[in-house]
Structure formats: structure tokens, C-alpha cells
C-alpha positions as CSV (number, residue, x, y, z in Angstrom):
1,M,-0.1,-0.1,0.2
2,G,1.7,3.3,-1.1
3,T,0.7,6.7,0.0
4,C,1.3,10.4,-2.0
5,E,0.6,13.7,-1.8
6,V,0.1,16.6,-4.3
7,K,0.0,19.9,-3.7
8,A,-2.6,21.7,-5.7
9,R,-3.5,25.0,-6.3
10,K,-5.5,25.9,-3.7
11,G,-5.2,22.6,-0.9
12,I,-3.6,19.3,-0.5
13,I,-5.0,15.8,-2.2
14,R,-4.3,12.3,-0.4
15,A,-4.3,9.5,-2.3
16,T,-4.3,6.4,-0.5
17,V,-3.5,3.1,-3.2
18,D,-3.6,-1.1,-2.8
19,A,-2.7,-2.3,-6.0
20,K,-1.7,-6.1,-6.9
21,G,-0.2,-7.1,-10.4
22,G,-0.6,-3.7,-11.8
23,V,-5.1,-3.7,-10.5
24,I,-6.0,-0.8,-7.7
25,E,-7.7,-3.3,-5.3
26,R,-8.5,-0.2,-3.0
27,A,-8.0,3.4,-2.8
28,L,-8.6,6.3,-0.2
29,I,-8.5,10.4,-1.5
30,T,-8.1,12.6,1.7
31,G,-6.9,16.1,1.7
32,D,-8.1,19.4,2.0
33,F,-9.2,20.3,-1.0
34,M,-12.5,21.7,-2.9
35,L,-15.0,19.3,-5.0
36,L,-18.4,19.9,-5.6
37,P,-20.9,17.5,-4.3
38,E,-17.8,16.7,-1.8
39,D,-19.5,12.7,-2.1
40,K,-17.8,12.5,-5.4
41,V,-14.2,11.6,-4.2
42,F,-16.9,8.4,-2.7
43,D,-17.5,7.3,-6.4
44,L,-13.7,8.3,-7.0
45,E,-12.6,5.8,-5.1
46,R,-15.2,3.0,-6.2
47,A,-14.7,4.2,-9.9
48,L,-10.9,3.3,-8.9
49,L,-11.5,-0.5,-8.4
50,K,-9.8,-2.8,-10.8
51,V,-8.8,0.1,-12.5
52,R,-5.4,-1.2,-14.5
53,L,-2.2,1.9,-12.7
54,S,-1.0,3.3,-15.5
55,R,-1.7,7.0,-16.1
56,D,-4.6,7.1,-19.2
57,D,-6.8,4.1,-17.2
58,V,-6.6,6.5,-13.9
59,E,-7.3,9.3,-15.8
60,R,-9.9,7.9,-17.7
61,A,-11.6,6.5,-14.0
62,V,-10.9,9.7,-12.2
63,R,-12.6,12.0,-15.8
64,E,-16.2,9.8,-16.1
65,A,-16.0,10.0,-11.6
66,L,-15.8,13.0,-11.0
67,G,-17.8,14.7,-14.2
68,G,-19.7,17.6,-13.9
69,S,-18.7,17.7,-10.1
70,T,-17.0,21.4,-9.4
71,L,-13.7,21.9,-8.6
72,I,-12.4,24.8,-7.2
73,G,-8.2,25.4,-6.8
74,C,-7.2,21.8,-8.2
75,S,-7.8,19.6,-11.3
76,Y,-8.2,16.2,-13.1
77,G,-4.4,15.7,-12.9
78,D,-3.9,17.0,-9.8
79,F,-5.8,13.7,-8.4
80,V,-3.8,11.8,-10.9
81,D,-1.0,12.7,-9.9
82,A,-0.9,11.2,-6.0
83,I,-3.5,8.5,-7.3
84,M,-0.4,7.2,-9.9
85,C,2.4,8.8,-7.5
86,A,0.9,6.6,-4.3
87,G,0.4,3.2,-6.6
88,E,3.4,2.9,-8.0
89,G,4.6,3.2,-3.9
90,S,2.3,0.0,-3.0
């Protein structure tokens, strides 16, 4: 299991990822970022399950899960960076 923090323009995105065989088995996203509606972060955690730990696949999952959300001071890329960094450490 790996954990990584990414400093966004406004806030920190902390990802904890457990990956086996290059596939995400568990993901936890926390921090002090602004995402509206707030419960979309749970959609993201669910969307990451069984996703191959490749930048393209993770980015696709992030965009699908957070589509229609409002991100304030952070971007999809910040989430992808944190998830990939954490996954590489798992």
C-alpha cells in the first residue's frame, strides 16, 4: 500500500492506493481540496477499483467519476498524479 500527497493550487490531495499485479484493489482519497458535491470523492474511490494502474486508465476513471463536479483550486490531473504516485509505492 502506498500513500502520496500532491499540492494543488489550493489544497492537498492525499491518495492511498493498494495495488496488486498492476491493478488497484483499494483507494482512499483524502485531503483539504474543494470538490462539489463533496460525496463525489466516494464515486472516485469506487471507480478506481479494478482499474489498471496506468496513467491513461486512471485518468479515464477520474474524469468519468468526477465529471459534472466542480473542482476549486485543483484539477483532474492533480488527482491522477496523487493516485499514480501512491500506486507506484504500493
